[in-house]
C-alpha positions as CSV (number, residue, x, y, z in Angstrom):
1,M,9.3,51.5,-54.0
2,D,7.6,49.6,-51.1
3,Y,8.5,50.2,-47.4
4,F,10.7,47.2,-47.0
5,Q,12.7,47.9,-50.1
6,G,14.2,51.0,-48.3
7,I,15.0,48.8,-45.2
8,V,16.8,46.3,-47.5
9,E,18.8,49.1,-49.1
10,N,19.9,50.3,-45.6
11,F,20.8,46.8,-44.7
12,L,23.0,46.5,-47.8
13,R,24.6,49.9,-47.1
14,S,25.7,48.7,-43.6
15,D,28.6,47.0,-45.4
16,R,30.8,49.9,-46.4
17,A,32.2,47.9,-49.3
18,M,28.7,47.8,-50.8
19,F,27.4,50.5,-53.2
20,V,23.6,50.5,-53.6
21,H,21.4,51.7,-56.4
22,G,17.6,51.4,-56.0
23,E,15.2,50.7,-58.9
24,F,18.1,49.7,-61.2
25,L,17.3,49.5,-64.9
26,M,18.5,46.5,-66.8
27,D,17.9,46.7,-70.5
28,L,19.2,44.1,-72.9
29,D,19.0,46.5,-75.8
30,A,21.0,49.4,-74.3
31,N,24.0,50.2,-76.5
32,E,25.8,53.1,-78.1
33,M,23.0,53.7,-80.5
34,E,20.2,53.3,-77.9
35,P,22.0,54.3,-74.6
36,N,18.7,54.1,-72.7
37,G,17.6,50.9,-74.3
38,L,14.3,50.2,-76.0
39,A,12.2,49.2,-73.0
40,L,10.8,46.2,-74.9
41,K,8.6,43.8,-72.9
42,G,10.7,40.8,-71.7
43,R,13.9,42.7,-72.6
44,H,14.2,45.1,-69.7
45,W,13.5,45.1,-66.0
46,Y,13.8,47.4,-63.0
47,C,15.6,45.4,-60.3
48,D,14.5,46.5,-56.8
49,V,18.0,47.2,-55.7
50,A,21.4,46.6,-57.2
51,A,24.3,46.3,-54.8
52,M,27.9,46.4,-56.0
53,N,30.3,44.8,-53.5
54,M,33.8,46.0,-54.1
55,R,35.3,43.5,-51.7
56,E,33.7,40.5,-53.4
57,R,33.8,42.0,-56.9
58,T,30.2,41.1,-57.3
59,L,27.1,42.8,-58.5
60,F,24.0,41.6,-56.6
61,L,20.6,42.0,-58.3
62,G,18.3,42.3,-55.3
63,E,14.6,41.5,-55.4
64,V,12.4,42.2,-52.4
65,T,9.0,40.6,-51.9
66,F,6.4,39.9,-49.2
67,S,4.5,37.5,-51.5
68,K,3.4,34.2,-50.0
69,T,3.3,32.6,-53.5
70,L,6.6,34.0,-54.8
71,Q,5.0,33.8,-58.3
72,A,6.2,37.2,-59.6
73,L,9.6,36.7,-58.1
74,T,10.1,33.2,-59.7
75,K,8.8,34.4,-63.0
76,R,11.3,37.3,-63.0
77,L,14.2,35.0,-62.0
78,G,13.1,32.6,-64.8
79,M,13.1,35.4,-67.3
80,W,16.6,36.5,-66.2
81,A,17.9,32.9,-66.4
82,Q,16.6,32.6,-70.0
83,V,18.7,35.5,-71.1
84,W,21.5,35.4,-68.6
85,P,24.6,35.7,-70.9
86,D,22.8,38.7,-72.7
87,L,21.9,40.2,-69.3
88,R,25.6,40.0,-68.2
89,A,26.7,41.6,-71.4
90,A,24.2,44.4,-71.1
91,L,25.2,45.1,-67.5
92,S,28.9,45.2,-68.6
93,W,28.1,47.7,-71.2
94,S,25.5,49.9,-69.5
95,A,26.7,49.8,-65.9
96,A,30.4,49.3,-66.6
97,I,30.5,46.1,-64.6
98,P,33.8,44.4,-65.3
99,L,33.6,41.2,-67.2
100,G,35.4,39.3,-64.5
101,W,32.9,40.2,-61.8
102,A,30.3,37.9,-60.6
103,I,26.6,38.9,-61.0
104,V,24.3,37.1,-58.6
105,P,20.6,37.5,-57.8
106,W,19.9,38.2,-54.2
107,V,16.3,37.7,-53.0
108,F,14.8,39.0,-49.8
109,I,11.8,37.0,-48.8
110,P,9.8,36.2,-45.6
111,S,11.4,33.2,-43.8
112,E,8.2,31.2,-44.1
113,S,8.6,31.3,-47.9
114,H,12.0,29.7,-48.0
115,D,10.9,26.1,-48.7
116,L,8.6,27.3,-51.5
117,L,11.5,29.3,-53.0
118,K,13.7,26.2,-53.0
119,R,11.1,24.2,-54.8
120,R,10.5,26.9,-57.3
121,L,14.2,27.5,-58.1
122,V,14.5,23.8,-59.0
123,A,12.0,24.4,-61.8
124,I,13.9,27.3,-63.3
125,E,15.9,26.3,-66.4
126,N,19.4,27.6,-66.7
127,C,19.8,28.4,-63.0
128,G,22.7,26.8,-61.2
129,N,26.5,26.9,-61.1
130,G,27.3,26.1,-64.7
131,K,28.9,28.4,-67.3
132,D,26.4,30.8,-68.8
133,Q,23.8,29.8,-66.1
134,M,22.2,32.3,-63.8
135,P,23.7,31.6,-60.4
136,T,21.4,30.3,-57.7
137,P,20.2,33.3,-55.9
138,R,21.5,34.3,-52.5
139,V,18.6,34.3,-50.0
140,T,18.1,36.6,-47.0
141,F,15.0,36.7,-44.9
142,L,13.2,40.0,-44.5
143,E,13.0,39.4,-40.8
144,D,16.8,39.6,-40.6
145,V,17.3,43.0,-42.3
146,V,15.6,45.1,-39.7
147,P,18.1,47.6,-38.3
148,W,18.1,46.2,-34.7
149,K,19.4,42.8,-36.1
150,Y,22.7,44.1,-37.5
151,A,25.1,46.7,-36.3
152,E,28.4,46.0,-38.1
153,W,29.7,49.2,-39.7
154,N,33.3,48.2,-39.6
155,N,33.9,47.3,-43.2
156,R,33.3,43.6,-42.8
157,P,30.5,41.4,-43.9
158,S,27.9,41.1,-41.1
159,S,27.0,37.8,-39.4
160,L,23.7,38.0,-41.3
161,D,25.5,38.0,-44.6
162,R,27.5,35.0,-43.5
163,A,24.2,33.3,-42.6
164,A,22.7,34.2,-46.0
165,Q,25.7,32.7,-47.7
166,Q,25.3,29.5,-45.7
167,V,21.6,29.3,-46.6
168,G,22.5,29.8,-50.3
169,A,25.2,27.2,-50.1
170,A,22.8,24.7,-48.6
171,D,20.3,25.5,-51.3
172,A,22.9,25.0,-54.0
173,A,23.9,21.6,-52.5
174,S,20.3,20.4,-52.3
175,R,19.9,21.3,-56.0
176,R,22.9,19.2,-57.0
177,G,21.5,16.2,-55.4
């Protein structure tokens, strides 16, 4: 775990409806016969931080990066998008995520990388708002998750979360045309 991953986890915990699990294992081959999965390459990943929001009935799969190229992040998102229906099913089985819940990637990146991320997301197949597509990731800037930038511990989404949703909505709109 890198230093900023812990800061992101604390940011997510600031919403009391959010339950956070760091280094969350997602294995497509986990089942009753192999409850820990098989750990096959390209079939399992450790998500930096998983956050289950009870209010929104959403599991967020958080990835944290300082990378200026975002190469590893976009590669991982692309791999998730390729197997999205299977990944959802695996999370339903292994983590007891209800089938009706949303599962959404949430990336935490430096603000200067936002335009690059938007360009890279367009190139990811099976990423969007369609059925069986991986949803367009929510985006929050690393600069906005430092503790002195949020202080809402009153069981409501923070103003930063609303800003992240607006950035994500704008990105989704730009992808559609």
